[in-house]
N, C-alpha and C positions, 0 to 999 in steps of 0.2 A: 747639587745635593743627592746624596744618594738615600731610595728608601727602600723598604723591606716589606712584603706583604706576607703574611700566615693567613692561613685559615686554620682555625681550631675548631676540629667537631666533636661535639660534647652531646649524646643524643639524648633526646632529642633534638635537639637546637645547633645548630652551625650560628659560631662565631667567626664574623673577619675581622683582622688587627693588622692595621696598618702602624712600623715605625719609622721614623726618621733616626737616621743613622748618624747622618750631619757631622761627619770627620769625627764623632770620640773618640776613634781610638787614639788618632797620631796628633790633634790637636794641640799648643802649648799650653793651650791648660790644665792638661791633664796628667799632668805628671810633676810629682815633687825633684825632680832630678837635681836642677839649678839650684835647687835651695840646698846652702852647706851645711847646715846646722847641728847640730850633736854627734858626737862620733868622728868628726877629720879630727885626725891626727895633725900632726907639725910635721910636714914630708917636706920640708924645703932642701932634704940631704937626697931627696930621690931622684933616681934619673927615667926618663919616660923617652923611648925612641917612635916619631912617629914615621910610620914608611908610608908612603904615598906617591901616588903614580902620574907620569907624565900624560897621558890620554885626558881630555876634557880639562886641562890645564886649568882654565879660568875660573872652573866652576873650586876644583878641586886645591886651587891657591887661597880662595876664601873662606874653606872647609879648615886648611892649615893656619891661617890667620887668627880665626876663630878659636879653635882648639889652643894653639899658643899663647892667645892673650886669658884665657880659662887658666893655661897652668902659670903664666908668668902673675896675675892677680893672686893666684893661691899661696905664691912668694918661690916655684917650683925654680931651681936656678942649673937643672944640668937638663938640658932639652937636646936632644937629635933628631936630625933631618934625615933620610934616609929614602934619595928616588928609585920605583923601579920602572922601568917600562908601563907593565897596565897592569889591569885588577888580580889578572890570572897568578903573576910573580909574585903579590903581597905577602903570600905563605912561605915562600921559601925565601923571599926579603927577611922575614922574622924569626924563621929558621936556622937561615945561615947568619947572621949576626948574634945571633944567642951560641952559634958553637964558637963564631971565630973570637967572641970577646968571654973569655969564659973568665978576667981578673975583675972585669969594671961591667958586669951585667946591667940592666933596665931593671925595675920593680914594676915596670909594666912597658906595653907596645898599643899604640894605637894605628892602626890599619884608617886609611883614609884611601879614596880615590868615586869614582862617578861612574857606572855604565848604562849609556841611554842605549833603548832601544833602538833596533833598527828593522830591515826585512827580512831578516833570517833567523835562523834559533840561536847561532853564533851567542846573542844576549842571555837566555836561556843556559849554556853551557858555561859562559864567563862565570855569570852569578852564581850556578850552583857551585862551582869548582873554587871559587873566592867563600862563599859561607862557609862549605864544607871543609876547606883548608884551615882557617879559622877554628873556629870547633875544634876539629882536632890538634890544634895547635894548644888551645885550654884544656885538652885532653891531654899534652905530654909534657909543656912547660909549667915550673911552678909557679909562671908570673903569668896573671893577665894578658890576652892578646880582645883589644875593644873592635869592636866592630862600626869602624866609621865611613862606611862604602855606602855611596847612593845607589841604589837598581833603579831605577827612573825608565819611567817612556818615552820624555820630552824633556824639552830646557823646563819650561815652565813648572813642570816638577820637580828638575833640581832648584831651579832660583826659589820655590816656596819652602826648600828644608835647608838653604843658608842665609836666614835671615827672612824670612816671609811670614805667612799663617803658621808653617805646620813648625816654624823654631829655627835653630842653627845649628845641625846635626854635628859640627865640627865642636860646637863649644859642648855640647852632650859628649859627646865622645870622652873629651879631656873630662868632666866632669865626671863620668864614670871611672875613668882612669884612677882620677884621685880617689873616689869613691872606695877603688876597689884595692887600694895600695893601702888602704887605712885599713878593709876589712881583713886582707891578708897580713897587715902586721899584728891585727889584735888576735888572730886567730892563733899565731905564733905562740903568745903569751899566756894563753888556758893549756 
């Protein structure tokens, strides 16, 4: 558990306050993301392209399977998988796919990868590059690029995010894509 300790000074008294954060931000019960309720359109004809990495393939395979499962359950019939070497190459893979496929463009991209911290600053550079790259794609492309890249310190943290106590980030990425496709389609009607 993670604990925070804060001291609040109100003269003439000083109060000590201990807060128990207990993983509230990332726990699976703190989100309604996987609920499909109102607002989901019929998206069977949509196309979603999953850009996945070769690095840490055993983890990324699980992310991909969860992602495809949610898309299939939603009735999506047109899913394409593109593999790039590592997380650094994900933004290029997305932009290149968009530029080459002018006649059959997807309604969303999903980026899947896993960057495990090592002993050098390489982790920080790769994480920043892929995060900034996907953010830039969201600003320049007219379709969403969903961030499904795990950036974790160790294998245990990765396992917790591919079906463990922190949910399944592949499934969450797919649901985010479906909701963003729906949102984008709804904005076009206004």
